[in-house]
C-alpha positions in Angstrom: 50.0 -47.4 -29.4 47.9 -45.4 -26.9 49.8 -42.2 -27.9 49.2 -42.9 -31.6 45.5 -43.7 -31.1 44.9 -40.6 -28.9 46.8 -38.1 -31.0 46.7 -39.6 -34.5 50.4 -39.0 -34.8 52.9 -41.7 -35.6 55.7 -42.1 -33.1 58.1 -43.1 -35.9 57.4 -39.9 -37.8 57.8 -37.8 -34.7 61.1 -39.5 -33.8 62.4 -39.1 -37.4 61.6 -35.3 -37.2 63.2 -35.1 -33.7 59.8 -33.7 -32.4 59.5 -36.2 -29.6 62.6 -37.3 -27.7 63.0 -40.7 -26.1 62.8 -39.1 -22.6 59.1 -38.3 -23.2 58.4 -41.9 -24.2 60.2 -43.2 -21.1 58.0 -41.0 -18.9 54.8 -42.2 -20.6 55.9 -45.8 -20.2 56.8 -45.2 -16.5 53.3 -43.8 -15.8 51.6 -46.7 -17.7 53.7 -49.3 -15.7 52.7 -47.6 -12.4 49.0 -48.0 -13.1 48.9 -51.3 -15.1 51.9 -53.3 -14.0 54.6 -55.0 -16.1 54.2 -54.6 -19.9 54.2 -57.5 -22.3 55.0 -58.0 -26.1 52.2 -58.6 -28.6 51.3 -58.0 -32.2 48.4 -55.5 -33.0 47.2 -55.4 -36.6 50.4 -57.3 -37.7 52.7 -54.7 -36.0 55.0 -55.7 -33.2 54.2 -53.8 -30.0 57.0 -54.3 -27.5 55.3 -52.6 -24.5 51.5 -53.3 -24.2 49.6 -53.1 -21.0 46.5 -54.9 -19.8 43.8 -52.4 -18.7 41.0 -54.0 -16.7 37.5 -53.3 -18.0 35.8 -50.4 -16.2 39.1 -48.9 -15.1 39.0 -45.2 -14.3 42.0 -43.0 -13.5 39.9 -41.0 -11.0 39.5 -44.1 -8.8 43.2 -44.6 -8.4 45.7 -42.5 -6.4 48.0 -40.4 -8.6 51.6 -41.3 -9.2 53.0 -38.0 -8.1 52.7 -36.1 -4.9 51.7 -33.0 -6.8 48.2 -34.3 -7.3 47.9 -36.4 -4.2 46.5 -33.7 -2.0 43.7 -32.9 -4.5 43.0 -36.7 -4.8 42.8 -37.3 -1.0 40.4 -34.3 -0.5 38.4 -35.5 -3.5 38.7 -32.3 -5.4 40.8 -33.7 -8.3 38.7 -33.4 -11.5 40.2 -35.5 -14.3 
């Protein structure tokens, strides 16, 4: 849902055209699970969403350490600009 909201593209349409492989979705879900914890199943606008994440109000990515070591040095020296 986040991907569809941010890009305006339907995941179903991308999958049908083979434009977005499952590996990309797994990576996105892995990152979301790292920051927000275990996903839960819900319905949004009558549509089943199997992996939804609870995002606390006022949550900013710049206030949390990065998932990868690639960006950790910039984060620890406070030069990471999101």
